[in-house]
N, C-alpha and C positions, 0 to 999 in steps of 0.2 A: 692340443697335446704338444708338448715340447719335443724337440728332436730326440733327446735321450729317452723320453718315455716311449716314443713310437719305435725307435730302433731296438729297445730292450724287449719288445713284444714280438719282433720278427724272428722267424726260425732261421737256422743256418741255410736252408735251401732258398728262403726268401732273400736273404742277404746276397747269395750268389746271383740270384735272378736280378736283384737290384743293381749289382755291379755290372752285369751284362747289359742291362738297359742303359746304364750310364756310359758305356763304351760302344753303344750302338753306332754303326756307320750309317751314312745317309741313305743308302740303298738297301739296307738290311730290314727284312720284314720281322714282325713280332714272332712269327713261327721260327725264323732263323735264330733270333735272340733266345727264344725259349729252348731251342735245341742246344745252343751253346751253354745255357744254364743247366741243362740236364732235366728239363721239365717239359711237359706238353704245352702246346699252344693254349689249350683250354685252361691249364693250371696257371699259365702266365696271365691270362685274362682274369682269372679269379683273383690272383694277387693284386692286379691293378684295381680291382673293385674293393679290395680290403682297405678299410680306413687307415690302419696303421701303416701299411705298405705304401699306400697312396700319399699319405702325409710325408713320409720319409723321402719318397721319390720327388715330390714337389720341393721339399727343402733342399735336396741335393741339386736339383735343376736350377733353383734360384741362386744357390751358391756358385754354380758353374757359370751361369749367365753373368753374375756380378763380377766374377774373376776376369771376364773378357771386356770390361768397360774401357780399358786403355786401348786395346786393339780396335774396338768398335769406334772409338773417338778418332783414332788415326785413319781408319778406313773412311769415316765420314768426311774428314778434312781432305783426304786424297780424292775422294769421289766428287767433292764440291769444287776442287781446283783443277780437275783433269777434264778437258773437253771430251764430250761424249753424250750419249742419249740420257744418261742418268744424272748429269751434272746439275740441271735445274732442280730436280727433286732433292738431291743431296744438299744443295744450298738452302732450299726451303726448310729442310729438317734442321740444318745447322743453325740458321737464324731463329727458328722457332724455339729450339732448345735454349738458346741464349736469351730468349724473351725479347728479341729485337725485331721480330717480323712485324711490320706495321700493317694496319688495316688498309689494304690497297684501295678499297672503295671510298675511303675518306681523303685520298690524295688528290690534290689539285694539279692538273696538268696545264702547262703553259707552253706556248710555241716560241718562236724566235723573238728575242728581245723582250720576253715577258708578255707578248701578245697572245692572241687566241691560237689554238692549234689549227693549222691549216689542214683541211681534209683533201685528200686526193684519191687517185685510183689505188686500190690495195691489191697487191699481187701475192697471195698466200703461197703460190707455187715457188716463189723465190726465197721463202724462209727455210732455215735449217730446221732439223728435227728439234733441237734445243729451243729455238725461237718459237716454234709452234707449241711446244709444251708450255713455255712461259706464257704465251698468248692465251692458251686455254685456261691456265691457272688464273690469269688476270681477269678474264671474262667471267669465270666462275665466281671469283671474289666480288666482282661487280654485280653479280646476280643475273647475268645474261645466261639464258638457257637455250638449248638447241630447239629449233623449230621443227615442224613436220618435215621429215625426209632429209634433214641435214645432219 
């Protein structure tokens, strides 16, 4: 059903409820949204189960999400370039979106002067949170799973 088809079947009360849903704040409950719309919580839930109402709501949400693409892209770049606990995850998302994240399990590692990697004592307590996140991601990519109790 096209947007014009679904919106033409909505009642004026449903349109008000739809607008209240679209302006819902993060901590606002459905009951509070329904109250602002002048309907009961039960009526709001009935509207949400109605095919035309639900289709129009999904269409409007998709439009709203699409309109935020630029802001999301800037936030992603900022998160990937700002040191902090989410930096590694943001960088992974960034490179994945660009299609440039390589299969880390296929990477060949070499040590000093192209020789073998020298193994030594590993001190995980000396790693930063970002380094630990990156290490876990690399281990997961390599197929290493956690053993019993670790």
